[in-house]
C-alpha positions as CSV (number, residue, x, y, z in Angstrom):
1,M,122.0,78.0,79.1
2,P,120.8,80.8,81.4
3,P,117.3,81.8,82.6
4,I,115.7,83.8,79.8
5,S,113.5,86.8,79.7
6,V,111.2,87.4,76.7
7,L,108.8,90.3,76.1
8,I,106.4,89.6,73.3
9,K,104.3,92.2,71.4
10,P,101.6,89.9,69.9
11,A,99.6,92.7,68.5
12,S,102.6,94.9,67.6
13,G,101.7,98.5,68.6
14,N,98.0,98.2,67.8
15,C,95.9,99.5,70.6
16,N,92.3,100.3,71.4
17,M,93.5,103.5,73.2
18,Q,95.6,106.5,72.2
19,C,97.6,107.7,75.1
20,E,99.2,111.1,74.5
21,Y,102.6,110.1,75.9
22,C,102.9,106.6,74.4
23,F,106.6,105.9,73.9
24,Y,105.8,103.0,71.5
25,C,103.8,105.1,69.1
26,D,106.9,107.3,68.9
27,E,109.1,104.3,68.2
28,Q,106.8,103.0,65.5
29,N,106.9,106.3,63.7
30,K,110.7,106.2,63.7
31,R,111.2,102.8,61.9
32,S,110.6,101.6,58.4
33,V,107.6,99.4,59.3
34,A,105.3,100.9,61.9
35,S,103.0,98.0,62.7
36,F,103.6,94.3,62.2
37,G,99.9,93.3,62.8
38,I,99.0,90.2,64.8
39,M,101.6,87.5,65.5
40,S,101.0,84.4,63.5
41,E,100.7,80.9,65.0
42,R,104.0,79.9,63.3
43,T,105.9,82.8,64.8
44,L,104.4,82.2,68.3
45,K,105.4,78.5,68.0
46,N,109.0,79.5,67.2
47,V,109.0,82.0,70.1
48,M,107.9,79.4,72.6
49,R,109.9,76.6,71.3
50,K,113.2,78.4,71.0
51,T,113.0,80.3,74.3
52,I,111.8,77.4,76.4
53,L,114.4,75.0,75.0
54,H,117.1,77.6,75.3
55,A,116.4,78.5,79.0
56,E,117.7,76.8,82.0
57,G,115.9,76.8,85.3
58,M,113.4,79.5,84.5
59,C,111.8,81.4,81.6
60,S,110.0,84.7,82.0
61,V,107.4,85.4,79.3
62,A,105.7,88.7,79.3
63,F,103.2,90.3,76.8
64,Q,102.9,93.9,76.1
65,G,101.9,96.2,73.3
66,G,100.2,98.3,72.1
67,E,97.5,96.2,73.7
68,P,98.3,92.5,73.8
69,T,94.8,91.3,74.4
70,L,94.0,92.4,70.8
71,A,95.7,89.2,69.7
72,G,92.6,87.4,71.1
73,I,92.1,84.9,73.9
74,D,92.7,81.9,71.6
75,F,96.2,83.3,70.9
76,F,97.0,82.9,74.6
77,R,95.5,79.5,74.8
78,K,98.0,78.6,72.1
79,V,100.8,80.1,74.3
80,I,99.9,77.6,77.0
81,E,99.6,74.7,74.6
82,F,103.0,75.4,73.1
83,E,104.6,75.7,76.5
84,K,103.3,72.4,77.6
85,H,104.5,70.8,74.4
86,Y,108.0,72.1,74.5
87,N,108.8,72.3,78.2
88,R,110.5,68.9,78.1
89,N,113.0,70.0,80.7
90,H,110.2,71.0,83.1
91,I,111.6,74.5,83.7
92,K,109.6,77.1,85.6
93,V,107.7,79.4,83.2
94,E,106.4,82.7,84.6
95,Y,103.8,84.7,82.7
96,A,103.0,88.4,82.8
97,L,100.7,90.6,80.8
98,Q,100.5,94.4,80.7
99,T,97.1,95.6,79.7
100,N,95.0,98.8,79.6
101,G,92.1,96.7,80.9
102,L,89.5,97.5,78.2
103,N,89.1,93.9,77.0
104,I,89.2,92.2,80.4
105,N,86.1,90.2,81.0
106,E,85.2,86.9,82.9
107,E,86.6,84.7,80.1
108,W,89.9,86.5,80.2
109,C,90.0,86.3,84.0
110,R,89.5,82.6,84.1
111,L,92.3,82.0,81.6
112,L,94.7,84.4,83.5
113,K,93.9,82.8,86.9
114,E,94.2,79.2,85.7
115,N,97.6,79.9,84.1
116,H,99.0,82.1,86.9
117,F,99.5,85.3,84.9
118,L,100.7,88.4,86.7
119,I,98.9,91.3,85.3
120,G,100.1,94.9,85.0
121,L,97.1,97.1,84.9
122,S,97.7,100.7,83.7
123,V,96.1,103.4,85.8
124,D,97.3,107.0,85.9
125,G,96.0,108.1,89.3
126,T,92.7,109.9,89.7
127,Q,89.9,109.8,87.1
128,D,90.6,113.4,85.9
129,I,94.3,112.8,85.4
130,H,93.9,109.4,83.9
131,D,91.3,110.4,81.4
132,K,93.3,113.5,80.2
133,Y,96.0,111.4,78.6
134,R,94.7,107.8,78.5
135,H,91.7,107.9,76.1
136,T,90.4,106.1,73.1
137,K,91.2,107.2,69.5
138,S,87.9,109.0,69.4
139,G,88.7,110.8,72.6
140,K,86.4,108.8,74.9
141,T,87.4,108.4,78.5
142,T,88.6,105.0,79.8
143,Y,88.9,105.3,83.6
144,A,85.6,103.7,84.4
145,Q,86.4,100.7,82.2
146,V,89.8,100.3,83.9
147,I,88.2,100.3,87.3
148,K,85.7,97.7,86.1
149,A,88.6,95.6,84.9
150,A,90.3,95.9,88.4
151,D,87.1,94.8,90.0
152,M,86.9,91.8,87.7
153,L,90.5,90.8,88.4
154,D,89.7,91.0,92.1
155,K,86.6,88.9,91.7
156,Y,88.6,86.1,90.1
157,N,91.6,86.5,92.4
158,V,93.9,87.3,89.5
159,E,97.2,88.7,90.8
160,Y,97.9,92.2,89.5
161,N,100.1,95.3,89.9
162,I,99.0,98.9,89.2
163,L,101.3,100.5,86.6
164,T,101.3,104.3,86.7
165,V,103.2,106.5,84.2
166,V,104.6,109.5,86.1
167,H,104.0,112.5,83.9
168,R,103.7,116.1,85.0
169,E,100.3,115.9,86.5
170,V,100.8,112.6,88.3
171,A,103.9,114.0,89.9
172,E,102.1,117.1,91.1
173,H,99.2,115.0,92.7
174,I,101.0,112.0,94.0
175,E,99.8,112.3,97.6
176,E,96.2,112.3,96.5
177,I,96.9,109.4,94.1
178,Y,98.7,107.4,96.8
179,D,95.7,107.9,99.1
180,L,93.3,106.8,96.4
181,Y,95.3,103.6,95.7
182,R,95.4,102.8,99.4
183,R,91.6,103.1,99.6
184,N,91.2,100.9,96.5
185,G,93.4,98.2,98.2
186,W,96.1,98.5,95.4
187,Y,99.1,97.3,97.4
188,Y,101.3,96.4,94.4
189,Q,102.4,99.6,92.6
190,Q,104.9,100.5,89.9
191,Y,105.7,104.1,88.9
192,I,107.3,104.5,85.5
193,A,108.9,107.8,84.6
194,C,107.2,109.3,81.5
195,L,109.5,109.4,78.5
196,D,109.8,112.2,76.0
197,P,110.0,111.2,72.3
198,L,113.4,109.8,71.2
199,Y,115.9,112.3,69.7
200,E,113.7,115.2,70.9
201,K,114.8,117.8,73.4
202,P,113.2,116.7,76.7
203,G,110.8,118.8,78.6
204,E,109.0,120.3,75.6
205,R,105.7,118.4,75.9
206,E,102.7,119.3,78.0
207,Y,103.0,116.0,79.9
208,S,106.8,116.2,80.2
209,L,108.3,115.1,83.5
210,M,110.9,117.7,84.5
211,P,113.9,116.7,86.7
212,E,112.9,118.9,89.7
213,A,109.3,117.6,89.5
214,Y,110.5,114.0,89.5
215,G,112.6,114.6,92.5
216,K,109.8,116.1,94.5
217,F,107.5,113.3,93.4
218,L,109.9,110.6,94.7
219,V,110.3,112.4,98.0
220,K,106.5,112.8,98.5
221,L,105.9,109.2,97.5
222,F,108.6,107.9,99.8
223,D,107.2,110.0,102.7
224,C,103.8,108.4,102.2
225,W,105.3,105.0,101.9
226,F,107.6,105.4,104.9
227,E,104.7,106.5,107.2
228,D,102.8,103.3,106.2
229,L,106.0,101.3,106.7
230,K,106.2,102.4,110.3
231,A,102.7,100.9,110.8
232,N,103.6,97.8,108.9
233,K,101.0,98.5,106.2
234,Q,103.1,99.8,103.3
235,P,102.3,98.9,99.7
236,Y,104.9,97.1,97.6
237,I,106.5,99.9,95.5
238,R,109.2,98.2,93.3
239,Q,111.5,101.1,93.0
240,F,111.9,101.5,96.8
241,E,112.1,97.8,97.4
242,N,114.9,97.6,94.8
243,Y,116.8,100.5,96.5
244,I,116.7,98.7,99.8
245,A,117.9,95.5,98.1
246,I,120.9,97.4,96.7
247,L,121.8,98.7,100.2
248,L,121.6,95.1,101.4
249,G,124.1,94.0,98.8
250,R,121.7,92.4,96.4
251,M,121.1,93.0,92.7
252,A,118.1,95.1,91.8
253,E,115.5,93.2,89.8
254,A,114.9,96.3,87.6
255,C,117.5,96.9,84.9
256,D,117.1,100.7,85.3
257,Q,118.4,100.4,88.8
258,R,121.4,98.2,88.0
259,G,123.3,100.8,85.9
260,I,123.6,98.5,83.0
261,C,121.2,97.3,80.3
262,G,120.1,93.7,80.8
263,V,119.9,90.8,78.3
264,Q,116.4,90.8,77.0
265,Y,114.6,89.6,73.9
266,V,111.8,91.8,72.9
267,I,109.8,90.2,70.0
268,E,107.6,92.0,67.6
269,A,104.6,90.4,65.9
270,D,106.6,89.4,62.8
271,G,109.3,87.7,64.9
272,S,111.8,90.6,64.8
273,V,113.9,90.7,68.0
274,Y,115.3,93.7,69.7
275,P,117.4,94.2,72.9
276,C,115.0,96.5,74.7
277,D,111.5,97.7,74.6
278,F,112.8,101.3,74.5
279,Y,115.0,100.6,71.4
280,M,112.8,98.8,68.9
281,L,114.2,100.6,66.0
282,D,115.7,99.3,62.7
283,Q,119.3,99.9,63.8
284,Y,118.9,97.8,66.9
285,K,117.3,94.8,65.4
286,L,119.0,91.6,66.5
287,G,117.4,89.2,64.0
288,C,114.2,87.3,63.5
289,I,113.1,84.4,65.7
290,N,111.7,82.5,62.7
291,D,115.1,82.1,61.0
292,M,117.8,82.7,63.6
293,S,118.9,81.0,66.8
294,I,119.0,82.8,70.1
295,S,122.8,82.3,70.3
296,A,123.1,84.1,66.9
297,M,121.1,87.0,68.2
298,D,123.3,87.2,71.3
299,E,126.3,87.6,68.9
300,K,124.4,90.5,67.1
301,R,123.8,92.1,70.5
302,K,127.6,92.1,71.1
303,E,128.2,93.4,67.6
304,I,126.1,96.5,68.0
305,K,127.6,96.9,71.6
306,F,124.2,97.5,73.1
307,I,125.0,96.6,76.6
308,E,128.5,98.2,76.5
309,E,126.9,101.6,75.5
310,S,125.1,101.7,78.9
311,L,128.4,101.5,80.7
312,K,129.6,104.9,79.3
313,L,128.6,107.0,82.3
314,S,130.2,110.4,82.8
315,Q,132.9,110.8,85.3
316,E,130.7,113.3,87.1
317,C,128.1,110.6,87.5
318,R,130.6,108.0,88.8
319,N,132.1,110.5,91.3
320,C,128.7,111.4,92.7
321,E,128.1,110.5,96.4
322,F,124.9,108.7,95.4
323,Y,126.3,106.6,92.5
324,R,126.4,103.4,94.5
325,I,122.6,103.4,94.8
326,C,121.6,105.5,91.7
327,K,123.9,103.8,89.1
328,G,122.9,106.4,86.6
329,G,119.3,105.3,86.0
330,C,117.8,104.0,82.8
331,Q,119.9,104.4,79.6
332,R,116.8,105.6,77.8
333,S,116.6,108.6,80.2
334,R,120.3,109.5,79.7
335,L,121.7,112.3,77.6
336,K,125.1,112.4,75.9
337,T,127.7,114.7,77.5
338,D,130.5,116.6,75.6
339,D,132.9,113.6,76.0
340,E,130.5,111.2,74.4
341,R,129.4,109.7,77.7
342,Y,126.1,109.9,79.5
343,K,124.4,111.6,82.4
344,N,120.8,111.0,83.4
345,Y,118.3,113.7,82.4
346,H,116.7,113.4,85.9
347,C,120.0,113.7,87.8
348,K,118.9,116.8,89.7
349,G,115.7,115.1,90.8
350,Y,117.5,111.9,91.9
351,K,120.0,113.9,93.9
352,E,117.1,115.7,95.7
353,F,115.4,112.4,96.4
354,F,118.5,110.6,97.7
355,K,119.6,113.6,99.8
356,E,116.2,113.6,101.5
357,C,115.4,109.9,101.7
358,L,118.6,107.8,101.7
359,P,119.1,108.1,105.4
360,R,115.7,106.5,106.0
361,M,116.5,103.8,103.4
362,L,119.7,103.0,105.3
363,Q,117.7,102.7,108.5
364,I,115.4,100.2,106.9
365,A,118.3,98.2,105.5
366,D,120.0,98.2,109.0
367,R,116.8,97.0,110.6
368,I,116.5,94.1,108.1
369,R,120.1,93.1,108.7
370,N,119.7,93.2,112.5
371,S,116.5,91.1,112.4
372,R,118.2,88.2,110.7
């Protein structure tokens, strides 16, 4: 029984915001049931019981949406209650919650702090950029509320990362955004490449992130980060930390940097289980946590060859001078080639980034080796 990673959508895709580029809104519209409402106590009990008893050593439980806080604070109190009841083997349970911040108040902060939740707070750069795409359903701005949530998390010493979706405008203004984050004291940052809708030609939306723009973004961000690194005051940027880890012979923590899809269990509010947050469609459903064992769902994963599909990289990709560190990127960002294999849509951008920045990453890796 291995460590297990579970991503739960307790409020399905329900949200108190309407982000223009939301990949999950797109997925909901492409399956037979768009929203599964709020997760019942019965389903939550089955999730916690089956995952904790199945895991060995460690269990990672993350909550996402939509907006997971819409399930209510009592739902999360039940999470803790079920964990304590079923954790007979005394494994380590790590909690994470990704939120837009609109519901965060003192009561939430107390619960999150007491139970050691790591928060992912979504912020898209400066106020103007953030409010353009991250607004309420009625079009109201949200940046001021998110900043208030960050201040509240700081007040209660809740650990949090800033999650930024890299769409066209974020890419164009990354130096300004990096400086703002530094002034705000946001030293834990994750940058997530914006996704175009599934089965749609990429690059057609106003917010679309083009390959060349992504490459320039990565170079500019790395330049800023490297300058701070020389002064020993660099923020933690997961993507760069993972690349350094790869150069040191370690496995990247992020599946998009491993070159192969990982074993995940993404659980919708009705208990439906899927292999990845980016593929929560009918054809990828592994089963239901209420009436199937985790082992049975693992067999279904093999049957649909979900992980195996991510290994079908093009020969051009495998022959690339940067393959050992790039690994072809996330499967969701790959396009099929003529030979039914895959090449990453952002390939040109990655090449520009590695050509410019890999020498400095190698220097960092060598310095770490020599310091041991």
